[in-house]
C-alpha positions as CSV (number, residue, x, y, z in Angstrom):
1,M,-6.4,-11.8,-21.7
2,A,-4.0,-14.8,-21.4
3,C,-1.1,-12.6,-20.3
4,A,-3.2,-10.8,-17.6
5,R,-3.9,-14.2,-16.1
6,C,-0.2,-14.9,-15.4
7,P,0.8,-14.0,-11.8
8,F,4.1,-12.5,-13.0
9,Y,2.6,-10.3,-15.7
10,V,3.1,-6.5,-15.4
11,P,1.7,-4.3,-18.1
12,K,3.7,-1.6,-19.8
13,E,3.2,1.9,-18.4
14,S,1.4,2.9,-21.6
15,T,-1.3,0.2,-21.1
16,K,-2.0,0.3,-17.4
17,G,-4.7,2.9,-17.8
18,Q,-6.5,0.8,-20.4
19,L,-7.3,-1.8,-17.8
20,L,-10.2,0.2,-16.4
21,A,-11.6,0.6,-19.9
22,V,-11.3,-3.1,-20.5
23,K,-13.0,-3.9,-17.2
24,D,-15.9,-1.5,-18.0
25,G,-16.2,-3.0,-21.5
26,I,-16.5,-6.5,-20.1
27,N,-19.1,-5.4,-17.6
28,R,-21.1,-3.7,-20.3
29,M,-21.0,-6.8,-22.5
30,L,-22.1,-9.0,-19.6
31,E,-25.1,-6.6,-19.0
32,Q,-26.2,-5.7,-22.5
33,V,-25.3,-8.6,-24.8
34,D,-27.1,-11.9,-25.1
35,L,-24.3,-14.4,-24.5
36,T,-24.0,-18.2,-24.5
37,D,-23.0,-19.8,-21.2
38,D,-19.5,-20.3,-22.6
39,E,-19.1,-16.7,-23.7
40,R,-20.4,-15.5,-20.4
41,E,-18.0,-17.8,-18.5
42,A,-15.0,-16.5,-20.6
43,L,-15.9,-12.9,-20.0
44,E,-16.3,-13.4,-16.3
45,G,-12.9,-15.1,-16.2
46,D,-11.4,-12.1,-18.1
47,R,-13.0,-9.7,-15.6
48,D,-11.6,-11.7,-12.7
49,A,-8.1,-11.7,-14.3
50,V,-8.2,-7.9,-14.8
51,T,-9.4,-7.4,-11.2
52,A,-6.6,-9.5,-9.9
53,L,-4.1,-7.6,-12.0
54,V,-5.3,-4.3,-10.7
55,E,-5.0,-5.6,-7.1
56,R,-1.4,-6.7,-7.8
57,L,-0.6,-3.3,-9.2
58,A,-1.8,-1.5,-6.1
59,D,1.7,-2.1,-4.5
60,I,3.7,-0.8,-7.5
61,P,5.0,2.8,-7.1
62,T,3.6,5.5,-9.2
63,P,6.0,7.7,-11.2
64,A,5.9,10.1,-8.3
65,G,7.0,7.5,-5.9
66,P,4.1,6.4,-3.6
67,T,2.1,3.3,-4.3
68,P,-1.7,3.6,-4.9
69,K,-2.2,2.0,-1.5
70,E,0.0,4.7,0.1
71,L,-2.1,7.3,-1.6
72,G,-5.2,5.8,0.0
73,T,-6.9,4.5,-3.1
74,E,-8.6,1.1,-3.4
75,S,-7.5,0.7,-7.0
76,A,-4.2,0.6,-8.8
77,F,-5.4,3.6,-10.8
78,I,-5.3,7.1,-9.3
79,P,-7.0,10.1,-10.7
80,L,-4.4,12.6,-11.8
81,T,-5.9,15.3,-9.6
82,Q,-5.4,13.2,-6.5
83,L,-1.8,12.5,-7.4
84,T,-1.0,16.2,-8.0
85,D,-2.7,17.2,-4.8
86,T,-0.6,14.7,-2.9
87,I,2.6,15.9,-4.4
88,S,1.7,19.5,-3.7
89,R,1.0,18.7,0.0
90,E,4.3,16.9,0.3
91,R,6.2,19.9,-1.2
92,D,4.4,22.3,1.2
93,S,5.4,20.2,4.2
């Protein structure tokens, strides 16, 4: 998670979708696993880093052009159906 903590880090296109899975995995571990205080603190720091990275990615254009914020999402990750619906509406206009 060290790279995700750097403010200039941008993941490769192939790994952006994995951020949601990582965040979900961290949340599951925090809820289901008995952790020491140090382990819990490390995981919470990782979760904060992933959340900050997702927020930074919200202004980076999708392959279709618009950014996640322009598409009206609160996350940097957009369901494929929402993206294809948006593209279809733009073509029909």
